[in-house]
KEZA-715123 format. One record per atom (N, C-alpha, C): atom name; x, y, z. Coordinates in Angstrom, 2 decimals, decimal comma. Example, Ala and Ser with C-alpha at 12.3 -4.5 7.8 and 13.67 -1.06 7.14 Angstrom:
2
<site atomo="N" X="13,19" Y="-5,69" Z="7,80"/>
<site atomo="CA" X="12,30" Y="-4,50" Z="7,80"/>
<site atomo="C" X="13,20" Y="-3,30" Z="7,80"/>
<site atomo="N" X="12,85" Y="-2,25" Z="7,08"/>
<site atomo="CA" X="13,67" Y="-1,06" Z="7,14"/>
<site atomo="C" X="12,90" Y="0,03" Z="7,87"/>
END
This chain:
139
<site atomo="N" X="17,19" Y="19,95" Z="-9,99"/>
<site atomo="CA" X="16,03" Y="18,99" Z="-10,44"/>
<site atomo="C" X="17,24" Y="18,02" Z="-10,05"/>
<site atomo="N" X="15,81" Y="16,68" Z="-9,24"/>
<site atomo="CA" X="16,66" Y="14,93" Z="-9,39"/>
<site atomo="C" X="16,32" Y="14,21" Z="-10,49"/>
<site atomo="N" X="16,79" Y="13,88" Z="-11,00"/>
<site atomo="CA" X="16,17" Y="12,57" Z="-11,73"/>
<site atomo="C" X="17,46" Y="11,62" Z="-10,93"/>
<site atomo="N" X="16,83" Y="10,16" Z="-11,75"/>
<site atomo="CA" X="16,99" Y="8,54" Z="-11,50"/>
<site atomo="C" X="18,21" Y="9,04" Z="-12,76"/>
<site atomo="N" X="19,27" Y="8,03" Z="-12,38"/>
<site atomo="CA" X="20,60" Y="7,57" Z="-13,36"/>
<site atomo="C" X="21,19" Y="6,77" Z="-13,41"/>
<site atomo="N" X="21,03" Y="6,32" Z="-15,06"/>
<site atomo="CA" X="21,89" Y="5,20" Z="-15,31"/>
<site atomo="C" X="22,79" Y="5,19" Z="-16,21"/>
<site atomo="N" X="23,74" Y="6,07" Z="-16,22"/>
<site atomo="CA" X="24,48" Y="6,29" Z="-17,45"/>
<site atomo="C" X="26,50" Y="6,48" Z="-16,46"/>
<site atomo="N" X="26,42" Y="5,45" Z="-17,13"/>
<site atomo="CA" X="27,96" Y="5,16" Z="-16,58"/>
<site atomo="C" X="29,13" Y="6,15" Z="-16,31"/>
<site atomo="N" X="29,66" Y="7,23" Z="-17,64"/>
<site atomo="CA" X="29,90" Y="8,42" Z="-17,18"/>
<site atomo="C" X="29,36" Y="9,69" Z="-16,28"/>
<site atomo="N" X="28,17" Y="9,41" Z="-16,33"/>
<site atomo="CA" X="27,91" Y="9,88" Z="-14,02"/>
<site atomo="C" X="28,62" Y="9,51" Z="-13,32"/>
<site atomo="N" X="28,04" Y="8,01" Z="-13,28"/>
<site atomo="CA" X="28,53" Y="6,97" Z="-12,36"/>
<site atomo="C" X="30,03" Y="7,15" Z="-11,80"/>
<site atomo="N" X="31,17" Y="6,99" Z="-12,84"/>
<site atomo="CA" X="32,72" Y="8,24" Z="-12,59"/>
<site atomo="C" X="32,77" Y="9,11" Z="-11,57"/>
<site atomo="N" X="32,04" Y="9,82" Z="-12,35"/>
<site atomo="CA" X="31,78" Y="11,48" Z="-11,69"/>
<site atomo="C" X="31,21" Y="11,14" Z="-9,93"/>
<site atomo="N" X="30,22" Y="10,53" Z="-9,60"/>
<site atomo="CA" X="30,00" Y="9,90" Z="-8,66"/>
<site atomo="C" X="30,81" Y="9,75" Z="-7,91"/>
<site atomo="N" X="31,58" Y="9,03" Z="-8,26"/>
<site atomo="CA" X="32,97" Y="8,08" Z="-8,33"/>
<site atomo="C" X="34,32" Y="9,55" Z="-7,55"/>
<site atomo="N" X="34,59" Y="10,23" Z="-7,97"/>
<site atomo="CA" X="34,91" Y="11,28" Z="-8,17"/>
<site atomo="C" X="34,63" Y="12,11" Z="-6,69"/>
<site atomo="N" X="33,36" Y="11,86" Z="-6,52"/>
<site atomo="CA" X="32,90" Y="13,07" Z="-5,26"/>
<site atomo="C" X="33,15" Y="12,60" Z="-4,13"/>
<site atomo="N" X="32,87" Y="10,77" Z="-4,11"/>
<site atomo="CA" X="33,37" Y="9,83" Z="-3,35"/>
<site atomo="C" X="34,67" Y="10,07" Z="-2,31"/>
<site atomo="N" X="35,78" Y="10,87" Z="-3,13"/>
<site atomo="CA" X="36,82" Y="11,64" Z="-2,25"/>
<site atomo="C" X="36,93" Y="12,26" Z="-1,93"/>
<site atomo="N" X="35,70" Y="13,44" Z="-1,96"/>
<site atomo="CA" X="35,67" Y="14,36" Z="-1,45"/>
<site atomo="C" X="34,91" Y="14,48" Z="0,34"/>
<site atomo="N" X="34,71" Y="12,84" Z="0,48"/>
<site atomo="CA" X="33,63" Y="12,49" Z="1,85"/>
<site atomo="C" X="34,35" Y="12,37" Z="2,85"/>
<site atomo="N" X="34,95" Y="12,82" Z="3,76"/>
<site atomo="CA" X="35,75" Y="12,75" Z="4,26"/>
<site atomo="C" X="35,11" Y="11,24" Z="5,69"/>
<site atomo="N" X="36,50" Y="10,92" Z="5,86"/>
<site atomo="CA" X="36,43" Y="9,22" Z="6,40"/>
<site atomo="C" X="34,95" Y="8,30" Z="6,04"/>
<site atomo="N" X="34,85" Y="8,42" Z="4,41"/>
<site atomo="CA" X="34,21" Y="7,44" Z="3,99"/>
<site atomo="C" X="34,52" Y="6,14" Z="3,60"/>
<site atomo="N" X="33,77" Y="5,13" Z="4,16"/>
<site atomo="CA" X="33,81" Y="4,05" Z="4,41"/>
<site atomo="C" X="33,68" Y="2,62" Z="3,19"/>
<site atomo="N" X="32,88" Y="3,23" Z="1,99"/>
<site atomo="CA" X="32,80" Y="2,62" Z="1,24"/>
<site atomo="C" X="33,77" Y="2,67" Z="0,59"/>
<site atomo="N" X="34,10" Y="1,53" Z="-0,56"/>
<site atomo="CA" X="34,53" Y="1,72" Z="-1,37"/>
<site atomo="C" X="34,74" Y="2,14" Z="-2,99"/>
<site atomo="N" X="34,90" Y="2,55" Z="-3,77"/>
<site atomo="CA" X="34,89" Y="2,72" Z="-5,10"/>
<site atomo="C" X="34,36" Y="1,72" Z="-5,76"/>
<site atomo="N" X="34,97" Y="0,48" Z="-5,39"/>
<site atomo="CA" X="34,39" Y="-0,31" Z="-6,37"/>
<site atomo="C" X="33,53" Y="-1,57" Z="-5,71"/>
<site atomo="N" X="32,33" Y="-0,80" Z="-4,42"/>
<site atomo="CA" X="31,45" Y="-1,33" Z="-3,83"/>
<site atomo="C" X="30,26" Y="-0,41" Z="-4,10"/>
<site atomo="N" X="30,91" Y="1,00" Z="-4,26"/>
<site atomo="CA" X="29,89" Y="2,08" Z="-4,83"/>
<site atomo="C" X="29,74" Y="1,78" Z="-6,01"/>
<site atomo="N" X="30,53" Y="1,64" Z="-6,93"/>
<site atomo="CA" X="30,12" Y="0,97" Z="-8,58"/>
<site atomo="C" X="29,06" Y="0,03" Z="-8,61"/>
<site atomo="N" X="30,02" Y="-0,36" Z="-7,39"/>
<site atomo="CA" X="28,85" Y="-1,72" Z="-7,70"/>
<site atomo="C" X="26,96" Y="-1,99" Z="-8,21"/>
<site atomo="N" X="26,91" Y="-0,87" Z="-6,78"/>
<site atomo="CA" X="25,43" Y="-0,67" Z="-6,88"/>
<site atomo="C" X="25,12" Y="-0,01" Z="-7,57"/>
<site atomo="N" X="25,42" Y="0,72" Z="-8,00"/>
<site atomo="CA" X="25,00" Y="1,83" Z="-9,22"/>
<site atomo="C" X="24,81" Y="1,13" Z="-10,39"/>
<site atomo="N" X="25,86" Y="0,27" Z="-10,79"/>
<site atomo="CA" X="25,25" Y="-0,58" Z="-12,08"/>
<site atomo="C" X="24,26" Y="-1,93" Z="-11,30"/>
<site atomo="N" X="24,39" Y="-1,95" Z="-9,69"/>
<site atomo="CA" X="23,14" Y="-3,76" Z="-9,96"/>
<site atomo="C" X="21,57" Y="-2,77" Z="-10,15"/>
<site atomo="N" X="21,27" Y="-1,25" Z="-10,72"/>
<site atomo="CA" X="20,61" Y="-1,20" Z="-11,36"/>
<site atomo="C" X="20,27" Y="-1,27" Z="-12,16"/>
<site atomo="N" X="21,27" Y="-1,63" Z="-13,54"/>
<site atomo="CA" X="20,98" Y="-1,51" Z="-14,85"/>
<site atomo="C" X="20,51" Y="-3,18" Z="-14,80"/>
<site atomo="N" X="21,13" Y="-3,83" Z="-13,65"/>
<site atomo="CA" X="21,17" Y="-5,54" Z="-13,83"/>
<site atomo="C" X="20,21" Y="-6,33" Z="-13,29"/>
<site atomo="N" X="19,52" Y="-6,00" Z="-11,61"/>
<site atomo="CA" X="18,72" Y="-6,30" Z="-11,14"/>
<site atomo="C" X="17,51" Y="-5,61" Z="-10,44"/>
<site atomo="N" X="17,75" Y="-4,07" Z="-10,86"/>
<site atomo="CA" X="16,96" Y="-3,36" Z="-10,40"/>
<site atomo="C" X="17,06" Y="-3,13" Z="-8,76"/>
<site atomo="N" X="18,34" Y="-3,10" Z="-8,30"/>
<site atomo="CA" X="18,61" Y="-3,28" Z="-6,52"/>
<site atomo="C" X="18,94" Y="-2,29" Z="-6,37"/>
<site atomo="N" X="18,53" Y="-0,93" Z="-6,85"/>
<site atomo="CA" X="19,71" Y="0,16" Z="-6,24"/>
<site atomo="C" X="18,62" Y="1,24" Z="-7,31"/>
<site atomo="N" X="19,26" Y="2,82" Z="-6,72"/>
<site atomo="CA" X="18,81" Y="3,64" Z="-7,53"/>
<site atomo="C" X="19,78" Y="4,55" Z="-7,45"/>
<site atomo="N" X="20,25" Y="5,01" Z="-8,50"/>
<site atomo="CA" X="20,94" Y="6,38" Z="-8,05"/>
<site atomo="C" X="20,30" Y="7,54" Z="-8,81"/>
<site atomo="N" X="20,43" Y="8,59" Z="-7,70"/>
<site atomo="CA" X="20,17" Y="9,81" Z="-7,83"/>
<site atomo="C" X="21,09" Y="11,23" Z="-8,26"/>
<site atomo="N" X="20,17" Y="12,11" Z="-9,13"/>
<site atomo="CA" X="22,11" Y="12,85" Z="-9,25"/>
<site atomo="C" X="21,11" Y="14,42" Z="-9,33"/>
<site atomo="N" X="21,33" Y="15,57" Z="-8,87"/>
<site atomo="CA" X="21,09" Y="16,64" Z="-9,35"/>
<site atomo="C" X="22,52" Y="17,68" Z="-9,92"/>
<site atomo="N" X="21,86" Y="18,79" Z="-10,63"/>
<site atomo="CA" X="22,86" Y="19,34" Z="-11,24"/>
<site atomo="C" X="22,38" Y="20,99" Z="-10,88"/>
<site atomo="N" X="23,51" Y="22,21" Z="-11,09"/>
<site atomo="CA" X="23,49" Y="23,24" Z="-10,40"/>
<site atomo="C" X="23,90" Y="23,23" Z="-12,44"/>
<site atomo="N" X="22,91" Y="24,13" Z="-12,45"/>
<site atomo="CA" X="23,23" Y="24,41" Z="-14,93"/>
<site atomo="C" X="24,27" Y="22,95" Z="-15,22"/>
<site atomo="N" X="24,77" Y="22,73" Z="-15,43"/>
<site atomo="CA" X="25,66" Y="21,67" Z="-15,65"/>
<site atomo="C" X="26,60" Y="20,65" Z="-14,80"/>
<site atomo="N" X="26,83" Y="21,39" Z="-13,82"/>
<site atomo="CA" X="27,92" Y="20,66" Z="-12,20"/>
<site atomo="C" X="26,86" Y="20,04" Z="-11,57"/>
<site atomo="N" X="27,22" Y="19,21" Z="-11,19"/>
<site atomo="CA" X="26,42" Y="18,18" Z="-9,93"/>
<site atomo="C" X="26,96" Y="18,39" Z="-8,82"/>
<site atomo="N" X="25,55" Y="19,09" Z="-8,32"/>
<site atomo="CA" X="25,63" Y="19,84" Z="-6,84"/>
<site atomo="C" X="25,34" Y="18,47" Z="-5,86"/>
<site atomo="N" X="24,58" Y="17,37" Z="-6,74"/>
<site atomo="CA" X="24,06" Y="16,25" Z="-5,27"/>
<site atomo="C" X="23,88" Y="14,49" Z="-6,15"/>
<site atomo="N" X="24,25" Y="13,90" Z="-5,38"/>
<site atomo="CA" X="23,68" Y="12,67" Z="-5,69"/>
<site atomo="C" X="23,48" Y="11,73" Z="-4,29"/>
<site atomo="N" X="22,50" Y="10,73" Z="-4,65"/>
<site atomo="CA" X="22,34" Y="10,02" Z="-3,36"/>
<site atomo="C" X="22,33" Y="8,48" Z="-3,74"/>
<site atomo="N" X="22,93" Y="7,32" Z="-3,83"/>
<site atomo="CA" X="23,09" Y="6,34" Z="-4,05"/>
<site atomo="C" X="21,78" Y="5,32" Z="-3,24"/>
<site atomo="N" X="20,49" Y="4,55" Z="-3,29"/>
<site atomo="CA" X="20,07" Y="3,73" Z="-3,06"/>
<site atomo="C" X="19,94" Y="2,74" Z="-3,43"/>
<site atomo="N" X="20,35" Y="1,48" Z="-2,17"/>
<site atomo="CA" X="20,13" Y="0,29" Z="-2,50"/>
<site atomo="C" X="19,09" Y="-0,16" Z="-1,73"/>
<site atomo="N" X="17,88" Y="-1,45" Z="-2,52"/>
<site atomo="CA" X="17,32" Y="-1,82" Z="-2,12"/>
<site atomo="C" X="17,25" Y="-2,92" Z="-1,45"/>
<site atomo="N" X="17,04" Y="-3,27" Z="0,01"/>
<site atomo="CA" X="16,96" Y="-4,29" Z="0,41"/>
<site atomo="C" X="15,66" Y="-4,92" Z="0,93"/>
<site atomo="N" X="15,67" Y="-6,07" Z="1,21"/>
<site atomo="CA" X="14,28" Y="-6,93" Z="1,87"/>
<site atomo="C" X="14,89" Y="-7,74" Z="3,33"/>
<site atomo="N" X="13,72" Y="-7,11" Z="4,28"/>
<site atomo="CA" X="14,32" Y="-7,59" Z="5,20"/>
<site atomo="C" X="13,92" Y="-9,45" Z="5,62"/>
<site atomo="N" X="13,85" Y="-9,37" Z="6,14"/>
<site atomo="CA" X="13,67" Y="-11,15" Z="6,56"/>
<site atomo="C" X="12,35" Y="-11,28" Z="6,75"/>
<site atomo="N" X="11,44" Y="-10,27" Z="6,91"/>
<site atomo="CA" X="9,79" Y="-10,40" Z="6,28"/>
<site atomo="C" X="9,23" Y="-10,64" Z="4,79"/>
<site atomo="N" X="9,86" Y="-9,81" Z="4,39"/>
<site atomo="CA" X="9,81" Y="-9,43" Z="2,94"/>
<site atomo="C" X="9,91" Y="-8,36" Z="2,47"/>
<site atomo="N" X="9,89" Y="-7,34" Z="3,47"/>
<site atomo="CA" X="9,12" Y="-5,95" Z="3,32"/>
<site atomo="C" X="10,20" Y="-5,55" Z="3,15"/>
<site atomo="N" X="10,51" Y="-4,16" Z="1,69"/>
<site atomo="CA" X="11,11" Y="-3,55" Z="1,21"/>
<site atomo="C" X="11,92" Y="-2,28" Z="1,74"/>
<site atomo="N" X="13,04" Y="-1,92" Z="1,98"/>
<site atomo="CA" X="13,77" Y="-0,79" Z="2,55"/>
<site atomo="C" X="14,46" Y="-0,01" Z="1,72"/>
<site atomo="N" X="14,65" Y="1,25" Z="1,36"/>
<site atomo="CA" X="16,29" Y="1,98" Z="0,61"/>
<site atomo="C" X="16,71" Y="1,66" Z="1,80"/>
<site atomo="N" X="18,17" Y="1,70" Z="1,83"/>
<site atomo="CA" X="19,31" Y="2,00" Z="2,47"/>
<site atomo="C" X="19,99" Y="2,94" Z="2,03"/>
<site atomo="N" X="20,48" Y="4,31" Z="2,12"/>
<site atomo="CA" X="21,08" Y="4,70" Z="1,62"/>
<site atomo="C" X="22,26" Y="4,74" Z="2,05"/>
<site atomo="N" X="23,14" Y="4,71" Z="0,49"/>
<site atomo="CA" X="24,87" Y="4,05" Z="0,69"/>
<site atomo="C" X="25,40" Y="4,71" Z="0,52"/>
<site atomo="N" X="25,48" Y="6,32" Z="0,01"/>
<site atomo="CA" X="26,00" Y="7,21" Z="-0,35"/>
<site atomo="C" X="25,42" Y="8,31" Z="-0,72"/>
<site atomo="N" X="25,29" Y="9,61" Z="-0,37"/>
<site atomo="CA" X="25,27" Y="10,75" Z="-0,44"/>
<site atomo="C" X="26,28" Y="12,05" Z="-0,11"/>
<site atomo="N" X="26,24" Y="12,81" Z="-1,30"/>
<site atomo="CA" X="26,77" Y="14,02" Z="-1,21"/>
<site atomo="C" X="26,13" Y="14,62" Z="-1,64"/>
<site atomo="N" X="25,97" Y="15,50" Z="-0,96"/>
<site atomo="CA" X="25,40" Y="17,10" Z="-0,88"/>
<site atomo="C" X="26,46" Y="18,12" Z="-1,43"/>
<site atomo="N" X="26,36" Y="19,03" Z="-2,35"/>
<site atomo="CA" X="27,61" Y="20,44" Z="-2,12"/>
<site atomo="C" X="27,00" Y="20,92" Z="-0,66"/>
<site atomo="N" X="28,15" Y="21,94" Z="-0,41"/>
<site atomo="CA" X="27,62" Y="22,74" Z="1,22"/>
<site atomo="C" X="27,11" Y="23,63" Z="0,46"/>
<site atomo="N" X="27,16" Y="24,20" Z="-0,88"/>
<site atomo="CA" X="27,16" Y="25,58" Z="-0,89"/>
<site atomo="C" X="24,84" Y="25,55" Z="-2,18"/>
<site atomo="N" X="24,18" Y="23,61" Z="-1,38"/>
<site atomo="CA" X="23,18" Y="23,87" Z="-1,49"/>
<site atomo="C" X="22,70" Y="22,92" Z="-0,47"/>
<site atomo="N" X="22,28" Y="24,08" Z="0,97"/>
<site atomo="CA" X="22,22" Y="22,95" Z="1,86"/>
<site atomo="C" X="20,83" Y="23,08" Z="1,56"/>
<site atomo="N" X="19,58" Y="23,38" Z="1,16"/>
<site atomo="CA" X="18,06" Y="22,49" Z="1,25"/>
<site atomo="C" X="18,11" Y="21,36" Z="0,16"/>
<site atomo="N" X="19,19" Y="21,25" Z="-0,40"/>
<site atomo="CA" X="19,00" Y="20,05" Z="-1,54"/>
<site atomo="C" X="18,60" Y="18,61" Z="-0,53"/>
<site atomo="N" X="19,52" Y="18,54" Z="0,59"/>
<site atomo="CA" X="18,98" Y="17,27" Z="0,86"/>
<site atomo="C" X="17,26" Y="17,40" Z="0,96"/>
<site atomo="N" X="16,49" Y="17,62" Z="2,44"/>
<site atomo="CA" X="15,26" Y="17,86" Z="1,85"/>
<site atomo="C" X="14,91" Y="17,26" Z="-0,10"/>
<site atomo="N" X="15,20" Y="17,77" Z="-0,37"/>
<site atomo="CA" X="14,96" Y="17,34" Z="-2,28"/>
<site atomo="C" X="14,82" Y="16,08" Z="-2,20"/>
<site atomo="N" X="16,34" Y="15,40" Z="-2,14"/>
<site atomo="CA" X="16,75" Y="14,73" Z="-1,77"/>
<site atomo="C" X="15,65" Y="13,79" Z="-1,35"/>
<site atomo="N" X="16,05" Y="13,99" Z="-0,63"/>
<site atomo="CA" X="14,65" Y="12,86" Z="0,81"/>
<site atomo="C" X="12,91" Y="13,15" Z="0,34"/>
<site atomo="N" X="12,89" Y="13,78" Z="-0,06"/>
<site atomo="CA" X="11,27" Y="14,30" Z="-0,85"/>
<site atomo="C" X="10,82" Y="12,85" Z="-1,89"/>
<site atomo="N" X="12,29" Y="12,92" Z="-2,96"/>
<site atomo="CA" X="12,05" Y="12,64" Z="-4,37"/>
<site atomo="C" X="11,90" Y="10,59" Z="-3,84"/>
<site atomo="N" X="13,18" Y="10,58" Z="-2,38"/>
<site atomo="CA" X="13,13" Y="9,20" Z="-2,28"/>
<site atomo="C" X="12,12" Y="8,87" Z="-1,81"/>
<site atomo="N" X="11,19" Y="9,91" Z="-0,91"/>
<site atomo="CA" X="9,74" Y="9,09" Z="-0,17"/>
<site atomo="C" X="8,99" Y="8,91" Z="-0,88"/>
<site atomo="N" X="8,80" Y="9,81" Z="-2,26"/>
<site atomo="CA" X="7,87" Y="9,57" Z="-3,23"/>
<site atomo="C" X="8,22" Y="8,14" Z="-4,44"/>
<site atomo="N" X="9,41" Y="8,35" Z="-4,74"/>
<site atomo="CA" X="9,93" Y="6,49" Z="-4,80"/>
<site atomo="C" X="9,74" Y="4,91" Z="-4,54"/>
<site atomo="N" X="9,79" Y="6,01" Z="-3,10"/>
<site atomo="CA" X="9,77" Y="4,72" Z="-1,94"/>
<site atomo="C" X="7,66" Y="4,85" Z="-2,28"/>
<site atomo="N" X="7,22" Y="5,32" Z="-2,39"/>
<site atomo="CA" X="5,54" Y="4,94" Z="-2,04"/>
<site atomo="C" X="5,22" Y="4,38" Z="-3,46"/>
<site atomo="N" X="6,18" Y="4,66" Z="-4,83"/>
<site atomo="CA" X="5,91" Y="4,11" Z="-5,93"/>
<site atomo="C" X="6,14" Y="2,74" Z="-5,56"/>
<site atomo="N" X="7,14" Y="2,29" Z="-5,56"/>
<site atomo="CA" X="7,74" Y="1,06" Z="-5,32"/>
<site atomo="C" X="7,77" Y="-0,16" Z="-3,90"/>
<site atomo="N" X="6,41" Y="0,43" Z="-3,34"/>
<site atomo="CA" X="6,17" Y="-0,65" Z="-2,10"/>
<site atomo="C" X="7,03" Y="-0,64" Z="-1,24"/>
<site atomo="N" X="7,76" Y="0,85" Z="-0,92"/>
<site atomo="CA" X="9,50" Y="0,65" Z="-0,25"/>
<site atomo="C" X="8,69" Y="1,00" Z="1,24"/>
<site atomo="N" X="8,89" Y="0,69" Z="2,37"/>
<site atomo="CA" X="8,03" Y="1,00" Z="3,42"/>
<site atomo="C" X="9,53" Y="1,41" Z="4,58"/>
<site atomo="N" X="10,59" Y="1,96" Z="4,40"/>
<site atomo="CA" X="11,45" Y="2,46" Z="4,62"/>
<site atomo="C" X="12,83" Y="3,18" Z="4,43"/>
<site atomo="N" X="13,64" Y="3,99" Z="4,67"/>
<site atomo="CA" X="14,56" Y="4,89" Z="4,50"/>
<site atomo="C" X="15,43" Y="4,39" Z="5,37"/>
<site atomo="N" X="16,41" Y="4,01" Z="5,39"/>
<site atomo="CA" X="17,56" Y="4,05" Z="6,37"/>
<site atomo="C" X="19,02" Y="4,46" Z="5,65"/>
<site atomo="N" X="19,85" Y="4,30" Z="6,90"/>
<site atomo="CA" X="21,18" Y="5,09" Z="6,47"/>
<site atomo="C" X="21,88" Y="4,31" Z="8,10"/>
<site atomo="N" X="22,99" Y="4,59" Z="8,24"/>
<site atomo="CA" X="24,31" Y="4,18" Z="8,69"/>
<site atomo="C" X="25,84" Y="5,53" Z="8,52"/>
<site atomo="N" X="26,03" Y="5,25" Z="9,65"/>
<site atomo="CA" X="27,25" Y="7,15" Z="9,49"/>
<site atomo="C" X="28,25" Y="6,98" Z="10,48"/>
<site atomo="N" X="29,18" Y="6,85" Z="10,12"/>
<site atomo="CA" X="30,53" Y="6,36" Z="11,07"/>
<site atomo="C" X="30,73" Y="7,93" Z="11,34"/>
<site atomo="N" X="29,62" Y="8,81" Z="11,35"/>
<site atomo="CA" X="30,16" Y="10,30" Z="12,01"/>
<site atomo="C" X="29,40" Y="10,49" Z="12,89"/>
<site atomo="N" X="29,99" Y="11,59" Z="13,85"/>
<site atomo="CA" X="29,43" Y="11,96" Z="15,42"/>
<site atomo="C" X="27,93" Y="12,26" Z="14,92"/>
<site atomo="N" X="27,32" Y="10,91" Z="15,98"/>
<site atomo="CA" X="26,14" Y="10,83" Z="16,55"/>
<site atomo="C" X="25,19" Y="11,84" Z="16,21"/>
<site atomo="N" X="25,74" Y="12,79" Z="17,48"/>
<site atomo="CA" X="24,29" Y="14,00" Z="18,23"/>
<site atomo="C" X="24,43" Y="14,39" Z="16,74"/>
<site atomo="N" X="25,70" Y="14,67" Z="15,81"/>
<site atomo="CA" X="25,07" Y="15,94" Z="14,86"/>
<site atomo="C" X="24,71" Y="15,09" Z="13,43"/>
<site atomo="N" X="24,50" Y="14,18" Z="13,19"/>
<site atomo="CA" X="23,71" Y="13,19" Z="12,25"/>
<site atomo="C" X="22,30" Y="13,43" Z="12,77"/>
<site atomo="N" X="22,28" Y="12,80" Z="14,35"/>
<site atomo="CA" X="20,86" Y="13,07" Z="14,60"/>
<site atomo="C" X="19,82" Y="14,24" Z="14,76"/>
<site atomo="N" X="20,35" Y="15,44" Z="15,09"/>
<site atomo="CA" X="19,70" Y="16,78" Z="14,69"/>
<site atomo="C" X="19,20" Y="16,84" Z="13,57"/>
<site atomo="N" X="20,75" Y="16,77" Z="12,78"/>
<site atomo="CA" X="20,19" Y="17,24" Z="11,16"/>
<site atomo="C" X="19,24" Y="16,15" Z="10,75"/>
<site atomo="N" X="19,44" Y="15,00" Z="10,81"/>
<site atomo="CA" X="18,87" Y="13,92" Z="10,22"/>
<site atomo="C" X="16,95" Y="13,89" Z="10,95"/>
<site atomo="N" X="17,44" Y="14,32" Z="11,90"/>
<site atomo="CA" X="15,99" Y="13,91" Z="12,84"/>
<site atomo="C" X="14,56" Y="15,08" Z="12,24"/>
<site atomo="N" X="15,22" Y="16,20" Z="11,83"/>
<site atomo="CA" X="13,88" Y="17,04" Z="11,24"/>
<site atomo="C" X="13,78" Y="16,62" Z="9,53"/>
<site atomo="N" X="14,28" Y="15,32" Z="9,58"/>
<site atomo="CA" X="13,14" Y="15,59" Z="8,30"/>
<site atomo="C" X="12,38" Y="13,88" Z="8,92"/>
<site atomo="N" X="12,01" Y="13,47" Z="10,09"/>
<site atomo="CA" X="11,48" Y="12,67" Z="10,57"/>
<site atomo="C" X="12,33" Y="11,05" Z="10,85"/>
<site atomo="N" X="13,79" Y="11,33" Z="10,69"/>
<site atomo="CA" X="14,58" Y="10,05" Z="10,96"/>
<site atomo="C" X="14,75" Y="9,88" Z="12,08"/>
<site atomo="N" X="14,36" Y="8,87" Z="12,73"/>
<site atomo="CA" X="14,48" Y="8,64" Z="14,11"/>
<site atomo="C" X="15,36" Y="7,18" Z="14,06"/>
<site atomo="N" X="16,17" Y="7,64" Z="14,95"/>
<site atomo="CA" X="17,66" Y="6,43" Z="15,81"/>
<site atomo="C" X="17,22" Y="5,54" Z="16,34"/>
<site atomo="N" X="17,14" Y="3,93" Z="15,90"/>
<site atomo="CA" X="16,15" Y="2,73" Z="16,10"/>
<site atomo="C" X="17,62" Y="2,47" Z="16,94"/>
<site atomo="N" X="18,68" Y="2,48" Z="16,68"/>
<site atomo="CA" X="19,60" Y="1,54" Z="17,61"/>
<site atomo="C" X="20,95" Y="2,22" Z="17,13"/>
<site atomo="N" X="22,55" Y="1,39" Z="17,88"/>
<site atomo="CA" X="23,58" Y="1,83" Z="17,60"/>
<site atomo="C" X="24,25" Y="0,65" Z="17,07"/>
<site atomo="N" X="25,56" Y="0,74" Z="16,61"/>
<site atomo="CA" X="25,88" Y="-0,31" Z="16,13"/>
<site atomo="C" X="27,90" Y="0,18" Z="16,60"/>
<site atomo="N" X="28,08" Y="-0,77" Z="17,31"/>
<site atomo="CA" X="29,56" Y="-1,50" Z="17,88"/>
<site atomo="C" X="30,69" Y="-1,93" Z="16,76"/>
<site atomo="N" X="31,19" Y="-1,75" Z="16,85"/>
<site atomo="CA" X="32,50" Y="-2,82" Z="16,35"/>
<site atomo="C" X="33,33" Y="-2,69" Z="16,87"/>
<site atomo="N" X="33,85" Y="-3,88" Z="16,35"/>
<site atomo="CA" X="35,47" Y="-4,08" Z="16,92"/>
<site atomo="C" X="36,59" Y="-4,31" Z="15,95"/>
<site atomo="N" X="37,24" Y="-3,87" Z="15,57"/>
<site atomo="CA" X="38,40" Y="-4,96" Z="14,62"/>
<site atomo="C" X="38,87" Y="-5,95" Z="14,51"/>
<site atomo="N" X="39,00" Y="-6,91" Z="14,23"/>
<site atomo="CA" X="39,77" Y="-7,95" Z="14,45"/>
<site atomo="C" X="41,51" Y="-7,88" Z="14,27"/>
<site atomo="N" X="42,13" Y="-7,91" Z="15,47"/>
<site atomo="CA" X="43,76" Y="-8,18" Z="14,98"/>
<site atomo="C" X="44,77" Y="-9,50" Z="14,85"/>
END
């Protein structure tokens, strides 16, 4: 069962999951700031799920406003235990319902993983690739 979370002890547990994600670009400090921002200004939402007493998934959603005032959920962190592959759909359904409740128009994410794999995996949930971001590090 997925639930919204505001518990600092659970936030620390999520930060431990951050270490399990290969090539994750988000830092512990940034992720923690997003998670506690729900308590401060309601600009984020942390969702968790458990199998018995063991966390099997978490998603951190940042609420952003575009230049036209429309709200979007930006998935800043996702961790799903590989033993629960159907859990992604459950999180996305929960997120869709929350988006409707809060009048949020879009759910977005960015990734540093292989584009074709992510496109195929997330395409089945209705996500469409809308752009590609290129980056150059300044030396």
